[in-house]
C-alpha positions in Angstrom: 18.2 54.5 -3.3 17.8 50.7 -3.2 17.5 48.9 0.1 20.9 47.3 0.9 19.1 44.2 2.2 16.9 43.6 -0.8 19.6 41.9 -3.0 20.8 39.4 -0.4 17.1 38.4 0.3 16.5 37.6 -3.3 19.6 35.6 -3.4 18.4 33.5 -0.5 15.0 32.6 -1.9 16.3 30.0 -4.5 18.4 28.0 -2.1 15.7 28.0 0.6 13.1 26.8 -1.9 15.4 24.0 -3.2 16.1 22.9 0.4 12.4 22.7 1.1 11.7 20.7 -2.0 14.5 18.3 -1.2 13.2 17.8 2.3 9.7 17.1 1.0 11.0 14.5 -1.6 13.1 12.7 1.0 10.3 12.5 3.5 8.0 11.1 0.9 10.5 8.4 -0.1 10.9 7.4 3.5 7.2 7.1 3.9 7.0 4.8 0.9 9.8 2.7 2.2 7.8 2.2 5.4 4.8 1.0 3.4 6.9 -1.6 1.5 8.4 -2.9 4.8 5.0 -3.3 6.3 3.8 -5.2 3.2 6.8 -7.5 3.3 6.2 -8.2 7.0 2.5 -9.1 6.3 3.5 -11.4 3.5 6.2 -13.1 5.6 3.6 -13.6 8.4 1.2 -15.1 6.0 3.8 -17.5 4.7 4.8 -18.6 8.3 1.1 -19.3 9.2 0.6 -21.2 6.0 3.6 -23.4 6.7 2.2 -24.1 10.2 -1.1 -25.1 8.6 -3.0 -22.2 10.2 -3.8 -20.4 6.9 -4.6 -21.2 3.4 -1.9 -20.3 0.9 -2.3 -17.0 -0.8 -2.6 -18.7 -4.2 -5.5 -20.7 -2.9 -7.3 -17.6 -1.7 -6.7 -16.0 -5.1 -8.0 -19.1 -6.9 -11.2 -18.8 -5.0 -11.8 -15.1 -5.1 -10.6 -13.9 -8.5 -13.2 -15.8 -10.5 -15.9 -14.0 -8.4 -14.7 -10.6 -9.7 -15.6 -10.7 -13.5 -14.4 -7.7 -15.4 -12.0 -6.6 -12.7 -8.2 -6.5 -12.9 -6.5 -8.2 -10.0 -3.9 -5.9 -8.4 -2.5 -8.0 -5.6 -3.1 -8.6 -1.9 -2.1 -7.5 1.6 -2.2 -9.6 4.7 -2.9 -8.5 8.2 -1.3 -10.9 10.7 -3.3 -9.7 13.7 -6.6 -10.5 12.2 -5.4 -13.2 9.7 -7.3 -11.4 6.9 -6.2 -11.2 3.3 -7.3 -8.0 1.5 -7.4 -8.6 -2.3 -7.4 -5.5 -4.4 -9.1 -5.2 -7.8 -9.6 -2.4 -10.3 -12.9 -2.1 -12.3 -14.0 0.9 -14.4 -11.5 3.1 -12.7 -12.6 2.2 -9.1 -10.7 0.1 -6.6 -12.5 -2.8 -5.0 -11.2 -4.4 -1.7 -12.2 -7.9 -0.8 -11.5 -9.1 2.7 -11.0 -12.9 3.0 -10.6 -15.0 6.2 -7.1 -16.5 5.9 -8.1 -19.7 7.7 -11.3 -20.6 5.9 -11.0 -18.7 2.6 -14.5 -17.2 3.2 -15.2 -13.7 1.8 -15.9 -11.4 4.8 -16.7 -8.2 3.1 -16.3 -6.2 -0.2 -15.8 -2.5 -0.4 -15.8 -0.2 -3.4 -17.6 -0.5 -6.7 
């Protein structure tokens, strides 16, 4: 004789799995939203400091650094207001390269990656 609880248990597996999957997708989307907000705040801070004459414009930083990265595809930049450092990101031969640049002087501080 079949267990009377076996059928209801099988019927619960599908909805529970769907609920778990939905929760995982929603939490991932929320995390990505937080990254975008942080990036927007960094770019806004960079713009404010540039307007006050404290930092070089992002386009000037790019004009100085991009020619020093031959064969690399420029992906964009992030700005850290606390340190006033621009991090320019490049892709070359499947590897990401990060170049940290002083926002006040435009001097390259360090390069990481290949």
